[in-house]
Structures are given as structure tokens and as C-alpha cells.
PQR file with spaces between the fields and no chain letter, atoms N, CA, C, O and H, PARSE charges and radii, in Angstrom:
ATOM       1  N    UNK     1     139.242   83.901   80.312 -0.4000 1.5000
ATOM       2  CA   UNK     1     138.745   84.402   81.518 -0.0000 2.0000
ATOM       3  C    UNK     1     137.657   83.317   81.962  0.5500 1.7000
ATOM       4  O    UNK     1     136.972   82.720   81.131 -0.5500 1.4000
ATOM       5  N    UNK     2     137.555   83.114   83.317 -0.4000 1.5000
ATOM       6  CA   UNK     2     136.510   82.487   83.937 -0.0000 2.0000
ATOM       7  C    UNK     2     134.841   83.140   84.007  0.5500 1.7000
ATOM       8  O    UNK     2     134.515   84.325   83.941 -0.5500 1.4000
ATOM       9  H    UNK     2     138.112   83.598   83.992  0.4000 1.0000
ATOM      10  N    UNK     3     134.067   82.090   84.142 -0.4000 1.5000
ATOM      11  CA   UNK     3     132.819   82.716   84.445 -0.0000 2.0000
ATOM      12  C    UNK     3     132.703   83.528   86.014  0.5500 1.7000
ATOM      13  O    UNK     3     132.021   84.538   86.188 -0.5500 1.4000
ATOM      14  H    UNK     3     134.332   81.127   84.196  0.4000 1.0000
ATOM      15  N    UNK     4     133.374   82.970   86.890 -0.4000 1.5000
ATOM      16  CA   UNK     4     133.407   83.881   87.991 -0.0000 2.0000
ATOM      17  C    UNK     4     134.317   85.097   87.920  0.5500 1.7000
ATOM      18  O    UNK     4     134.459   85.606   89.032 -0.5500 1.4000
ATOM      19  H    UNK     4     133.928   82.150   86.749  0.4000 1.0000
ATOM      20  N    UNK     5     134.915   85.657   87.037 -0.4000 1.5000
ATOM      21  CA   UNK     5     135.753   86.984   86.795 -0.0000 2.0000
ATOM      22  C    UNK     5     135.052   87.662   85.805  0.5500 1.7000
ATOM      23  O    UNK     5     135.302   88.863   85.701 -0.5500 1.4000
ATOM      24  H    UNK     5     134.800   85.244   86.133  0.4000 1.0000
ATOM      25  N    UNK     6     134.197   87.153   85.023 -0.4000 1.5000
ATOM      26  CA   UNK     6     133.643   87.824   84.034 -0.0000 2.0000
ATOM      27  C    UNK     6     132.951   89.188   84.684  0.5500 1.7000
ATOM      28  O    UNK     6     132.702   89.387   85.873 -0.5500 1.4000
ATOM      29  H    UNK     6     133.993   86.178   85.107  0.4000 1.0000
ATOM      30  N    UNK     7     132.780   89.828   83.862 -0.4000 1.5000
ATOM      31  CA   UNK     7     131.929   91.608   84.291 -0.0000 2.0000
ATOM      32  C    UNK     7     130.407   91.234   84.340  0.5500 1.7000
ATOM      33  O    UNK     7     129.899   90.596   83.417 -0.5500 1.4000
ATOM      34  H    UNK     7     132.982   89.667   82.896  0.4000 1.0000
ATOM      35  N    UNK     8     129.792   91.585   85.281 -0.4000 1.5000
ATOM      36  CA   UNK     8     128.589   91.377   85.549 -0.0000 2.0000
ATOM      37  C    UNK     8     128.031   92.701   85.457  0.5500 1.7000
ATOM      38  O    UNK     8     128.678   93.685   85.815 -0.5500 1.4000
ATOM      39  H    UNK     8     130.205   92.103   86.030  0.4000 1.0000
ATOM      40  N    UNK     9     126.409   92.804   84.818 -0.4000 1.5000
ATOM      41  CA   UNK     9     126.370   94.150   84.564 -0.0000 2.0000
ATOM      42  C    UNK     9     125.706   94.888   85.894  0.5500 1.7000
ATOM      43  O    UNK     9     125.159   94.113   86.679 -0.5500 1.4000
ATOM      44  H    UNK     9     125.883   92.004   84.527  0.4000 1.0000
ATOM      45  N    UNK    10     125.695   95.877   86.133 -0.4000 1.5000
ATOM      46  CA   UNK    10     125.401   96.291   87.965 -0.0000 2.0000
ATOM      47  C    UNK    10     124.220   95.959   88.272  0.5500 1.7000
ATOM      48  O    UNK    10     123.880   95.582   89.393 -0.5500 1.4000
ATOM      49  H    UNK    10     126.138   96.507   85.495  0.4000 1.0000
ATOM      50  N    UNK    11     123.221   96.112   86.941 -0.4000 1.5000
ATOM      51  CA   UNK    11     121.730   95.729   87.601 -0.0000 2.0000
ATOM      52  C    UNK    11     121.593   94.394   87.917  0.5500 1.7000
ATOM      53  O    UNK    11     120.714   94.079   88.719 -0.5500 1.4000
ATOM      54  H    UNK    11     123.497   96.419   86.030  0.4000 1.0000
ATOM      55  N    UNK    12     122.366   93.484   87.390 -0.4000 1.5000
ATOM      56  CA   UNK    12     122.264   92.125   87.697 -0.0000 2.0000
ATOM      57  C    UNK    12     122.792   91.986   88.879  0.5500 1.7000
ATOM      58  O    UNK    12     122.309   91.169   89.664 -0.5500 1.4000
ATOM      59  H    UNK    12     123.080   93.740   86.739  0.4000 1.0000
ATOM      60  N    UNK    13     123.998   92.845   89.251 -0.4000 1.5000
ATOM      61  CA   UNK    13     124.773   92.507   90.830 -0.0000 2.0000
ATOM      62  C    UNK    13     124.096   92.941   91.929  0.5500 1.7000
ATOM      63  O    UNK    13     124.284   92.546   93.079 -0.5500 1.4000
ATOM      64  H    UNK    13     124.390   93.508   88.613  0.4000 1.0000
ATOM      65  N    UNK    14     122.968   94.105   91.414 -0.4000 1.5000
ATOM      66  CA   UNK    14     122.143   94.693   92.388 -0.0000 2.0000
ATOM      67  C    UNK    14     120.760   93.811   92.679  0.5500 1.7000
ATOM      68  O    UNK    14     119.865   94.096   93.474 -0.5500 1.4000
ATOM      69  H    UNK    14     122.815   94.426   90.479  0.4000 1.0000
ATOM      70  N    UNK    15     120.842   92.770   91.886 -0.4000 1.5000
ATOM      71  CA   UNK    15     119.515   91.486   92.207 -0.0000 2.0000
ATOM      72  C    UNK    15     118.162   91.857   91.595  0.5500 1.7000
ATOM      73  O    UNK    15     117.066   91.465   91.995 -0.5500 1.4000
ATOM      74  H    UNK    15     121.569   92.539   91.239  0.4000 1.0000
ATOM      75  N    UNK    16     118.466   92.879   90.302 -0.4000 1.5000
ATOM      76  CA   UNK    16     117.519   93.248   89.704 -0.0000 2.0000
ATOM      77  C    UNK    16     117.548   92.744   88.136  0.5500 1.7000
ATOM      78  O    UNK    16     118.490   92.292   87.485 -0.5500 1.4000
ATOM      79  H    UNK    16     119.356   93.198   89.977  0.4000 1.0000
ATOM      80  N    UNK    17     115.998   93.016   87.715 -0.4000 1.5000
ATOM      81  CA   UNK    17     115.921   92.109   86.128 -0.0000 2.0000
ATOM      82  C    UNK    17     116.516   93.370   85.513  0.5500 1.7000
ATOM      83  O    UNK    17     116.735   94.425   86.108 -0.5500 1.4000
ATOM      84  H    UNK    17     115.233   93.383   88.244  0.4000 1.0000
ATOM      85  N    UNK    18     116.758   93.083   84.150 -0.4000 1.5000
ATOM      86  CA   UNK    18     116.493   94.331   83.068 -0.0000 2.0000
ATOM      87  C    UNK    18     115.594   94.979   82.837  0.5500 1.7000
ATOM      88  O    UNK    18     115.748   96.182   82.625 -0.5500 1.4000
ATOM      89  H    UNK    18     116.580   92.226   83.667  0.4000 1.0000
ATOM      90  N    UNK    19     114.136   94.279   82.797 -0.4000 1.5000
ATOM      91  CA   UNK    19     113.062   94.810   82.764 -0.0000 2.0000
ATOM      92  C    UNK    19     112.725   95.992   83.878  0.5500 1.7000
ATOM      93  O    UNK    19     112.257   97.120   83.721 -0.5500 1.4000
ATOM      94  H    UNK    19     114.010   93.302   82.969  0.4000 1.0000
ATOM      95  N    UNK    20     113.142   95.297   85.040 -0.4000 1.5000
ATOM      96  CA   UNK    20     112.972   96.417   86.407 -0.0000 2.0000
ATOM      97  C    UNK    20     113.990   97.727   85.957  0.5500 1.7000
ATOM      98  O    UNK    20     113.658   98.833   85.528 -0.5500 1.4000
ATOM      99  H    UNK    20     113.522   94.381   85.167  0.4000 1.0000
ATOM     100  N    UNK    21     115.334   97.179   86.219 -0.4000 1.5000
ATOM     101  CA   UNK    21     116.102   98.356   85.771 -0.0000 2.0000
ATOM     102  C    UNK    21     115.755   99.178   84.779  0.5500 1.7000
ATOM     103  O    UNK    21     116.226  100.308   84.906 -0.5500 1.4000
ATOM     104  H    UNK    21     115.603   96.281   86.567  0.4000 1.0000
ATOM     105  N    UNK    22     114.818   98.929   83.445 -0.4000 1.5000
ATOM     106  CA   UNK    22     114.481   99.684   82.547 -0.0000 2.0000
ATOM     107  C    UNK    22     113.374  100.562   82.958  0.5500 1.7000
ATOM     108  O    UNK    22     113.199  101.727   82.601 -0.5500 1.4000
ATOM     109  H    UNK    22     114.434   98.011   83.343  0.4000 1.0000
ATOM     110  N    UNK    23     112.633   99.844   83.771 -0.4000 1.5000
ATOM     111  CA   UNK    23     111.295  100.458   84.327 -0.0000 2.0000
ATOM     112  C    UNK    23     111.810  101.829   85.022  0.5500 1.7000
ATOM     113  O    UNK    23     111.427  102.966   84.747 -0.5500 1.4000
ATOM     114  H    UNK    23     112.775   98.897   84.061  0.4000 1.0000
ATOM     115  N    UNK    24     112.564  101.528   85.781 -0.4000 1.5000
ATOM     116  CA   UNK    24     113.485  102.616   86.964 -0.0000 2.0000
ATOM     117  C    UNK    24     114.031  103.933   86.085  0.5500 1.7000
ATOM     118  O    UNK    24     113.688  105.104   86.246 -0.5500 1.4000
ATOM     119  H    UNK    24     112.875  100.605   86.005  0.4000 1.0000
ATOM     120  N    UNK    25     115.081  103.342   85.006 -0.4000 1.5000
ATOM     121  CA   UNK    25     115.338  104.198   84.269 -0.0000 2.0000
ATOM     122  C    UNK    25     114.172  105.546   83.214  0.5500 1.7000
ATOM     123  O    UNK    25     114.208  106.765   83.047 -0.5500 1.4000
ATOM     124  H    UNK    25     115.360  102.390   84.875  0.4000 1.0000
ATOM     125  N    UNK    26     113.379  104.540   82.800 -0.4000 1.5000
ATOM     126  CA   UNK    26     112.067  105.249   81.872 -0.0000 2.0000
ATOM     127  C    UNK    26     111.454  106.361   83.129  0.5500 1.7000
ATOM     128  O    UNK    26     111.307  107.569   82.944 -0.5500 1.4000
ATOM     129  H    UNK    26     113.349  103.550   82.935  0.4000 1.0000
ATOM     130  N    UNK    27     111.220  105.804   84.115 -0.4000 1.5000
ATOM     131  CA   UNK    27     110.463  106.868   85.401 -0.0000 2.0000
ATOM     132  C    UNK    27     111.307  107.842   85.344  0.5500 1.7000
ATOM     133  O    UNK    27     110.865  108.955   85.059 -0.5500 1.4000
ATOM     134  H    UNK    27     111.339  104.823   84.265  0.4000 1.0000
ATOM     135  N    UNK    28     112.669  107.677   85.590 -0.4000 1.5000
ATOM     136  CA   UNK    28     113.550  108.894   86.183 -0.0000 2.0000
ATOM     137  C    UNK    28     113.534  109.913   84.801  0.5500 1.7000
ATOM     138  O    UNK    28     113.649  111.131   84.931 -0.5500 1.4000
ATOM     139  H    UNK    28     113.028  106.773   85.822  0.4000 1.0000
ATOM     140  N    UNK    29     113.381  109.266   83.478 -0.4000 1.5000
ATOM     141  CA   UNK    29     113.317  110.204   82.310 -0.0000 2.0000
ATOM     142  C    UNK    29     112.085  110.913   82.523  0.5500 1.7000
ATOM     143  O    UNK    29     112.165  112.140   82.572 -0.5500 1.4000
ATOM     144  H    UNK    29     113.288  108.276   83.372  0.4000 1.0000
ATOM     145  N    UNK    30     110.945  110.360   82.661 -0.4000 1.5000
ATOM     146  CA   UNK    30     109.867  111.106   82.504 -0.0000 2.0000
ATOM     147  C    UNK    30     109.712  111.824   83.667  0.5500 1.7000
ATOM     148  O    UNK    30     108.645  112.414   83.839 -0.5500 1.4000
ATOM     149  H    UNK    30     110.880  109.363   82.621  0.4000 1.0000
ATOM     150  N    UNK    31     110.585  111.883   84.502 -0.4000 1.5000
ATOM     151  CA   UNK    31     110.238  112.724   85.812 -0.0000 2.0000
ATOM     152  C    UNK    31     110.980  114.155   85.533  0.5500 1.7000
ATOM     153  O    UNK    31     110.651  115.203   86.089 -0.5500 1.4000
ATOM     154  H    UNK    31     111.451  111.403   84.362  0.4000 1.0000
ATOM     155  N    UNK    32     112.246  113.998   84.390 -0.4000 1.5000
ATOM     156  CA   UNK    32     113.134  114.977   84.383 -0.0000 2.0000
ATOM     157  C    UNK    32     112.447  115.820   82.779  0.5500 1.7000
ATOM     158  O    UNK    32     113.131  116.616   82.135 -0.5500 1.4000
ATOM     159  H    UNK    32     112.514  113.146   83.939  0.4000 1.0000
ATOM     160  N    UNK    33     111.206  115.477   82.439 -0.4000 1.5000
ATOM     161  CA   UNK    33     110.629  116.131   81.498 -0.0000 2.0000
ATOM     162  C    UNK    33     109.993  117.523   81.790  0.5500 1.7000
ATOM     163  O    UNK    33     109.733  117.819   82.956 -0.5500 1.4000
ATOM     164  H    UNK    33     110.650  114.831   82.962  0.4000 1.0000
ATOM     165  N    UNK    34     109.780  118.231   80.952 -0.4000 1.5000
ATOM     166  CA   UNK    34     109.295  119.408   81.266 -0.0000 2.0000
ATOM     167  C    UNK    34     108.320  119.370   80.373  0.5500 1.7000
ATOM     168  O    UNK    34     108.444  118.740   79.323 -0.5500 1.4000
ATOM     169  H    UNK    34     109.991  117.990   80.005  0.4000 1.0000
ATOM     170  N    UNK    35     106.744  120.349   80.836 -0.4000 1.5000
ATOM     171  CA   UNK    35     105.430  120.374   80.159 -0.0000 2.0000
ATOM     172  C    UNK    35     105.656  120.586   78.735  0.5500 1.7000
ATOM     173  O    UNK    35     106.743  121.121   78.517 -0.5500 1.4000
ATOM     174  H    UNK    35     106.644  120.860   81.689  0.4000 1.0000
ATOM     175  N    UNK    36     105.028  120.353   77.802 -0.4000 1.5000
ATOM     176  CA   UNK    36     103.914  119.317   77.781 -0.0000 2.0000
ATOM     177  C    UNK    36     104.221  117.815   77.528  0.5500 1.7000
ATOM     178  O    UNK    36     103.392  116.931   77.315 -0.5500 1.4000
ATOM     179  H    UNK    36     104.145  119.919   77.980  0.4000 1.0000
ATOM     180  N    UNK    37     105.499  117.704   77.589 -0.4000 1.5000
ATOM     181  CA   UNK    37     106.215  116.638   77.252 -0.0000 2.0000
ATOM     182  C    UNK    37     105.968  115.301   78.321  0.5500 1.7000
ATOM     183  O    UNK    37     105.861  114.106   78.046 -0.5500 1.4000
ATOM     184  H    UNK    37     106.172  118.423   77.763  0.4000 1.0000
ATOM     185  N    UNK    38     105.923  116.015   79.672 -0.4000 1.5000
ATOM     186  CA   UNK    38     106.072  115.033   80.785 -0.0000 2.0000
ATOM     187  C    UNK    38     104.447  114.598   80.788  0.5500 1.7000
ATOM     188  O    UNK    38     104.175  113.430   81.064 -0.5500 1.4000
ATOM     189  H    UNK    38     106.009  116.986   79.895  0.4000 1.0000
ATOM     190  N    UNK    39     103.460  115.472   80.504 -0.4000 1.5000
ATOM     191  CA   UNK    39     101.997  115.020   80.651 -0.0000 2.0000
ATOM     192  C    UNK    39     101.622  113.813   79.475  0.5500 1.7000
ATOM     193  O    UNK    39     100.917  112.809   79.575 -0.5500 1.4000
ATOM     194  H    UNK    39     103.681  116.421   80.280  0.4000 1.0000
ATOM     195  N    UNK    40     102.395  114.354   78.345 -0.4000 1.5000
ATOM     196  CA   UNK    40     102.247  113.098   77.333 -0.0000 2.0000
ATOM     197  C    UNK    40     102.857  112.146   77.432  0.5500 1.7000
ATOM     198  O    UNK    40     102.401  111.190   76.804 -0.5500 1.4000
ATOM     199  H    UNK    40     102.968  115.170   78.265  0.4000 1.0000
ATOM     200  N    UNK    41     104.117  111.914   78.211 -0.4000 1.5000
ATOM     201  CA   UNK    41     104.723  110.916   78.664 -0.0000 2.0000
ATOM     202  C    UNK    41     103.814  110.037   79.383  0.5500 1.7000
ATOM     203  O    UNK    41     103.598  108.883   79.012 -0.5500 1.4000
ATOM     204  H    UNK    41     104.488  112.691   78.721  0.4000 1.0000
ATOM     205  N    UNK    42     103.198  110.648   80.565 -0.4000 1.5000
ATOM     206  CA   UNK    42     102.315  110.027   81.360 -0.0000 2.0000
ATOM     207  C    UNK    42     101.612  109.378   80.868  0.5500 1.7000
ATOM     208  O    UNK    42     101.665  108.166   81.079 -0.5500 1.4000
ATOM     209  H    UNK    42     103.374  111.585   80.867  0.4000 1.0000
ATOM     210  N    UNK    43     100.728  109.890   80.065 -0.4000 1.5000
ATOM     211  CA   UNK    43      99.570  109.406   79.278 -0.0000 2.0000
ATOM     212  C    UNK    43      99.796  107.780   78.500  0.5500 1.7000
ATOM     213  O    UNK    43      98.985  106.859   78.403 -0.5500 1.4000
ATOM     214  H    UNK    43     100.685  110.874   79.894  0.4000 1.0000
ATOM     215  N    UNK    44     101.191  107.873   78.028 -0.4000 1.5000
ATOM     216  CA   UNK    44     101.685  106.254   77.678 -0.0000 2.0000
ATOM     217  C    UNK    44     101.940  105.426   78.494  0.5500 1.7000
ATOM     218  O    UNK    44     102.200  104.249   78.245 -0.5500 1.4000
ATOM     219  H    UNK    44     101.850  108.621   78.106  0.4000 1.0000
ATOM     220  N    UNK    45     101.897  105.932   79.562 -0.4000 1.5000
ATOM     221  CA   UNK    45     102.585  104.898   81.134 -0.0000 2.0000
ATOM     222  C    UNK    45     101.440  103.869   81.015  0.5500 1.7000
ATOM     223  O    UNK    45     101.686  102.691   81.278 -0.5500 1.4000
ATOM     224  H    UNK    45     101.686  106.889   79.765  0.4000 1.0000
ATOM     225  N    UNK    46     100.513  104.153   80.729 -0.4000 1.5000
ATOM     226  CA   UNK    46      99.085  103.060   81.013 -0.0000 2.0000
ATOM     227  C    UNK    46      99.411  101.806   80.425  0.5500 1.7000
ATOM     228  O    UNK    46     100.053  102.021   79.397 -0.5500 1.4000
ATOM     229  H    UNK    46     100.314  105.110   80.515  0.4000 1.0000
ATOM     230  N    UNK    47      99.252  100.629   80.623 -0.4000 1.5000
ATOM     231  CA   UNK    47      99.191   99.638   79.862 -0.0000 2.0000
ATOM     232  C    UNK    47      97.847   98.737   79.960  0.5500 1.7000
ATOM     233  O    UNK    47      97.425   98.408   81.068 -0.5500 1.4000
ATOM     234  H    UNK    47      98.730  100.455   81.458  0.4000 1.0000
ATOM     235  N    UNK    48      97.127   98.313   78.657 -0.4000 1.5000
ATOM     236  CA   UNK    48      95.806   97.737   78.263 -0.0000 2.0000
ATOM     237  C    UNK    48      96.124   96.207   78.191  0.5500 1.7000
ATOM     238  O    UNK    48      96.868   95.751   77.323 -0.5500 1.4000
ATOM     239  H    UNK    48      97.470   98.581   77.757  0.4000 1.0000
ATOM     240  N    UNK    49      95.570   95.499   79.072 -0.4000 1.5000
ATOM     241  CA   UNK    49      95.168   93.930   78.455 -0.0000 2.0000
ATOM     242  C    UNK    49      94.170   93.263   78.779  0.5500 1.7000
ATOM     243  O    UNK    49      93.504   93.813   79.656 -0.5500 1.4000
ATOM     244  H    UNK    49      94.965   95.869   79.777  0.4000 1.0000
ATOM     245  N    UNK    50      93.684   92.038   78.337 -0.4000 1.5000
ATOM     246  CA   UNK    50      93.069   91.285   78.684 -0.0000 2.0000
ATOM     247  C    UNK    50      93.048   89.948   79.112  0.5500 1.7000
ATOM     248  O    UNK    50      93.859   89.212   78.550 -0.5500 1.4000
ATOM     249  H    UNK    50      94.225   91.591   77.625  0.4000 1.0000
ATOM     250  N    UNK    51      92.344   89.468   79.942 -0.4000 1.5000
ATOM     251  CA   UNK    51      93.064   87.883   80.880 -0.0000 2.0000
ATOM     252  C    UNK    51      91.428   87.419   80.850  0.5500 1.7000
ATOM     253  O    UNK    51      90.454   87.949   81.385 -0.5500 1.4000
ATOM     254  H    UNK    51      91.686   90.067   80.399  0.4000 1.0000
ATOM     255  N    UNK    52      91.558   85.982   79.842 -0.4000 1.5000
ATOM     256  CA   UNK    52      90.325   85.075   79.542 -0.0000 2.0000
ATOM     257  C    UNK    52      90.775   83.866   80.372  0.5500 1.7000
ATOM     258  O    UNK    52      91.907   83.456   80.629 -0.5500 1.4000
ATOM     259  H    UNK    52      92.349   85.552   79.408  0.4000 1.0000
ATOM     260  N    UNK    53      89.465   83.379   80.745 -0.4000 1.5000
ATOM     261  CA   UNK    53      89.808   81.976   81.256 -0.0000 2.0000
ATOM     262  C    UNK    53      89.366   81.321   80.390  0.5500 1.7000
ATOM     263  O    UNK    53      88.462   81.810   79.713 -0.5500 1.4000
ATOM     264  H    UNK    53      88.545   83.712   80.537  0.4000 1.0000
ATOM     265  N    UNK    54      89.866   79.932   80.092 -0.4000 1.5000
ATOM     266  CA   UNK    54      88.967   78.889   79.098 -0.0000 2.0000
ATOM     267  C    UNK    54      88.691   77.584   80.021  0.5500 1.7000
ATOM     268  O    UNK    54      89.502   77.019   80.755 -0.5500 1.4000
ATOM     269  H    UNK    54      90.601   79.535   80.641  0.4000 1.0000
ATOM     270  N    UNK    55      87.339   77.257   79.790 -0.4000 1.5000
ATOM     271  CA   UNK    55      86.893   76.139   80.226 -0.0000 2.0000
ATOM     272  C    UNK    55      86.232   75.379   79.420  0.5500 1.7000
ATOM     273  O    UNK    55      85.351   75.921   78.753 -0.5500 1.4000
ATOM     274  H    UNK    55      86.681   77.715   79.194  0.4000 1.0000
ATOM     275  N    UNK    56      86.499   73.752   79.238 -0.4000 1.5000
ATOM     276  CA   UNK    56      86.156   72.825   78.343 -0.0000 2.0000
ATOM     277  C    UNK    56      86.209   73.108   76.872  0.5500 1.7000
ATOM     278  O    UNK    56      85.338   72.863   76.037 -0.5500 1.4000
ATOM     279  H    UNK    56      87.215   73.311   79.779  0.4000 1.0000
ATOM     280  N    UNK    57      87.539   73.741   76.677 -0.4000 1.5000
ATOM     281  CA   UNK    57      87.703   74.292   75.337 -0.0000 2.0000
ATOM     282  C    UNK    57      87.143   75.452   74.842  0.5500 1.7000
ATOM     283  O    UNK    57      87.204   75.777   73.656 -0.5500 1.4000
ATOM     284  H    UNK    57      88.247   73.940   77.355  0.4000 1.0000
ATOM     285  N    UNK    58      86.559   76.133   75.776 -0.4000 1.5000
ATOM     286  CA   UNK    58      85.727   77.470   74.987 -0.0000 2.0000
ATOM     287  C    UNK    58      86.244   78.624   76.057  0.5500 1.7000
ATOM     288  O    UNK    58      86.397   78.441   77.265 -0.5500 1.4000
ATOM     289  H    UNK    58      86.509   75.869   76.739  0.4000 1.0000
ATOM     290  N    UNK    59      86.511   80.028   75.231 -0.4000 1.5000
ATOM     291  CA   UNK    59      86.843   81.027   76.088 -0.0000 2.0000
ATOM     292  C    UNK    59      85.827   81.460   76.833  0.5500 1.7000
ATOM     293  O    UNK    59      84.716   81.446   76.302 -0.5500 1.4000
ATOM     294  H    UNK    59      86.387   80.177   74.250  0.4000 1.0000
ATOM     295  N    UNK    60      85.925   81.845   77.938 -0.4000 1.5000
ATOM     296  CA   UNK    60      84.868   82.862   78.754 -0.0000 2.0000
ATOM     297  C    UNK    60      85.213   84.133   78.326  0.5500 1.7000
ATOM     298  O    UNK    60      86.205   84.337   77.627 -0.5500 1.4000
ATOM     299  H    UNK    60      86.827   81.857   78.370  0.4000 1.0000
ATOM     300  N    UNK    61      84.494   84.960   78.683 -0.4000 1.5000
ATOM     301  CA   UNK    61      84.414   86.215   78.649 -0.0000 2.0000
ATOM     302  C    UNK    61      85.518   87.143   79.114  0.5500 1.7000
ATOM     303  O    UNK    61      85.492   87.404   80.317 -0.5500 1.4000
ATOM     304  H    UNK    61      83.688   84.794   79.252  0.4000 1.0000
ATOM     305  N    UNK    62      86.456   87.677   78.411 -0.4000 1.5000
ATOM     306  CA   UNK    62      87.620   88.438   78.885 -0.0000 2.0000
ATOM     307  C    UNK    62      87.318   89.320   79.959  0.5500 1.7000
ATOM     308  O    UNK    62      86.167   89.741   80.080 -0.5500 1.4000
ATOM     309  H    UNK    62      86.477   87.465   77.434  0.4000 1.0000
ATOM     310  N    UNK    63      88.300   89.679   80.826 -0.4000 1.5000
ATOM     311  CA   UNK    63      88.073   90.854   81.724 -0.0000 2.0000
ATOM     312  C    UNK    63      89.349   91.786   81.402  0.5500 1.7000
ATOM     313  O    UNK    63      90.493   91.343   81.497 -0.5500 1.4000
ATOM     314  H    UNK    63      89.235   89.337   80.728  0.4000 1.0000
ATOM     315  N    UNK    64      89.071   93.077   81.025 -0.4000 1.5000
ATOM     316  CA   UNK    64      89.910   93.814   80.761 -0.0000 2.0000
ATOM     317  C    UNK    64      90.544   94.835   81.774  0.5500 1.7000
ATOM     318  O    UNK    64      89.814   95.305   82.647 -0.5500 1.4000
ATOM     319  H    UNK    64      88.141   93.437   80.949  0.4000 1.0000
ATOM     320  N    UNK    65      91.723   95.163   81.709 -0.4000 1.5000
ATOM     321  CA   UNK    65      92.597   95.322   82.743 -0.0000 2.0000
ATOM     322  C    UNK    65      93.662   96.549   82.315  0.5500 1.7000
ATOM     323  O    UNK    65      94.406   96.444   81.340 -0.5500 1.4000
ATOM     324  H    UNK    65      92.316   94.781   81.000  0.4000 1.0000
ATOM     325  N    UNK    66      93.628   97.585   83.084 -0.4000 1.5000
ATOM     326  CA   UNK    66      94.261   98.703   82.744 -0.0000 2.0000
ATOM     327  C    UNK    66      95.241   98.940   84.198  0.5500 1.7000
ATOM     328  O    UNK    66      94.811   99.056   85.345 -0.5500 1.4000
ATOM     329  H    UNK    66      93.024   97.670   83.877  0.4000 1.0000
ATOM     330  N    UNK    67      96.502   98.967   83.801 -0.4000 1.5000
ATOM     331  CA   UNK    67      97.682   98.878   84.694 -0.0000 2.0000
ATOM     332  C    UNK    67      98.537  100.425   84.444  0.5500 1.7000
ATOM     333  O    UNK    67      99.091  100.784   83.405 -0.5500 1.4000
ATOM     334  H    UNK    67      96.852   98.873   82.869  0.4000 1.0000
ATOM     335  N    UNK    68      98.454  101.052   85.531 -0.4000 1.5000
ATOM     336  CA   UNK    68      99.142  102.583   85.508 -0.0000 2.0000
ATOM     337  C    UNK    68     100.349  102.145   86.136  0.5500 1.7000
ATOM     338  O    UNK    68     100.298  101.871   87.335 -0.5500 1.4000
ATOM     339  H    UNK    68      98.004  100.760   86.375  0.4000 1.0000
ATOM     340  N    UNK    69     101.494  102.030   85.475 -0.4000 1.5000
ATOM     341  CA   UNK    69     103.091  101.741   86.070 -0.0000 2.0000
ATOM     342  C    UNK    69     103.567  103.038   86.782  0.5500 1.7000
ATOM     343  O    UNK    69     103.824  104.087   86.191 -0.5500 1.4000
ATOM     344  H    UNK    69     101.535  102.253   84.501  0.4000 1.0000
ATOM     345  N    UNK    70     103.661  102.822   88.235 -0.4000 1.5000
ATOM     346  CA   UNK    70     104.474  103.898   88.936 -0.0000 2.0000
ATOM     347  C    UNK    70     105.647  103.304   89.406  0.5500 1.7000
ATOM     348  O    UNK    70     105.864  102.139   89.738 -0.5500 1.4000
ATOM     349  H    UNK    70     103.452  101.970   88.715  0.4000 1.0000
ATOM     350  N    UNK    71     106.391  104.315   89.383 -0.4000 1.5000
ATOM     351  CA   UNK    71     108.045  103.706   90.048 -0.0000 2.0000
ATOM     352  C    UNK    71     108.276  104.852   91.187  0.5500 1.7000
ATOM     353  O    UNK    71     108.246  106.016   90.787 -0.5500 1.4000
ATOM     354  H    UNK    71     106.215  105.262   89.114  0.4000 1.0000
ATOM     355  N    UNK    72     108.488  104.630   92.486 -0.4000 1.5000
ATOM     356  CA   UNK    72     108.771  105.556   93.482 -0.0000 2.0000
ATOM     357  C    UNK    72     110.343  105.841   93.262  0.5500 1.7000
ATOM     358  O    UNK    72     111.187  105.006   92.938 -0.5500 1.4000
ATOM     359  H    UNK    72     108.512  103.684   92.811  0.4000 1.0000
ATOM     360  N    UNK    73     110.485  106.834   93.445 -0.4000 1.5000
ATOM     361  CA   UNK    73     111.857  107.948   93.265 -0.0000 2.0000
ATOM     362  C    UNK    73     111.915  108.471   94.612  0.5500 1.7000
ATOM     363  O    UNK    73     110.962  108.461   95.390 -0.5500 1.4000
ATOM     364  H    UNK    73     109.799  107.513   93.709  0.4000 1.0000
ATOM     365  N    UNK    74     113.098  108.940   94.866 -0.4000 1.5000
ATOM     366  CA   UNK    74     113.689  109.935   95.966 -0.0000 2.0000
ATOM     367  C    UNK    74     112.740  111.089   96.146  0.5500 1.7000
ATOM     368  O    UNK    74     112.380  111.430   97.273 -0.5500 1.4000
ATOM     369  H    UNK    74     113.873  108.948   94.234  0.4000 1.0000
ATOM     370  N    UNK    75     112.298  111.744   94.967 -0.4000 1.5000
ATOM     371  CA   UNK    75     111.490  112.984   94.794 -0.0000 2.0000
ATOM     372  C    UNK    75     110.445  112.733   95.489  0.5500 1.7000
ATOM     373  O    UNK    75     110.174  113.345   96.523 -0.5500 1.4000
ATOM     374  H    UNK    75     112.590  111.467   94.051  0.4000 1.0000
ATOM     375  N    UNK    76     109.528  111.519   94.846 -0.4000 1.5000
ATOM     376  CA   UNK    76     108.258  111.056   95.708 -0.0000 2.0000
ATOM     377  C    UNK    76     107.918  111.141   97.022  0.5500 1.7000
ATOM     378  O    UNK    76     106.727  111.224   97.321 -0.5500 1.4000
ATOM     379  H    UNK    76     109.748  111.022   94.007  0.4000 1.0000
ATOM     380  N    UNK    77     109.000  111.131   98.089 -0.4000 1.5000
ATOM     381  CA   UNK    77     109.124  110.805   99.394 -0.0000 2.0000
ATOM     382  C    UNK    77     108.954  111.981   99.954  0.5500 1.7000
ATOM     383  O    UNK    77     109.000  112.094  101.178 -0.5500 1.4000
ATOM     384  H    UNK    77     109.968  111.064   97.846  0.4000 1.0000
């Protein structure tokens, strides 16, 4: 079987990355949950990380960032 006839995952054929595909799937699952599980899953959706610049070999004060991931679905429109 040549590389051109090999099966391609549908998310790649759609021009998506696996991370993008898995984020959409996770959002759909979270939207299907009933309370109280839905609110618990929403609380775990936040991502915390810090960004620090380096100057002259020393780390400057880090900036803390909180990201709340949101993926739009048809039900959001």
C-alpha cells in the first residue's frame, strides 16, 4: 500500500490537529453532562500557567495567566 492510498484519520483530512479534534470532542462531552457533573467539568476547564522573560541570564518576574478554554458548538449559536 503506498502512502497516497493509505487511510488518513478524518480529523487530519479535515485540516485539523489531533489536539483541536480532542478539544472539540471534550467540549461536546461536557455539554452533554447533567448537573452537578457539568459544573464540575467546567471548573476543570481552566488552564493556569506562567510566562517569564529572561534578560542577561536572569529570570524576570513571571506573569501568571489563566485561560478558560471555550469551543463553540451549534447549540451556542
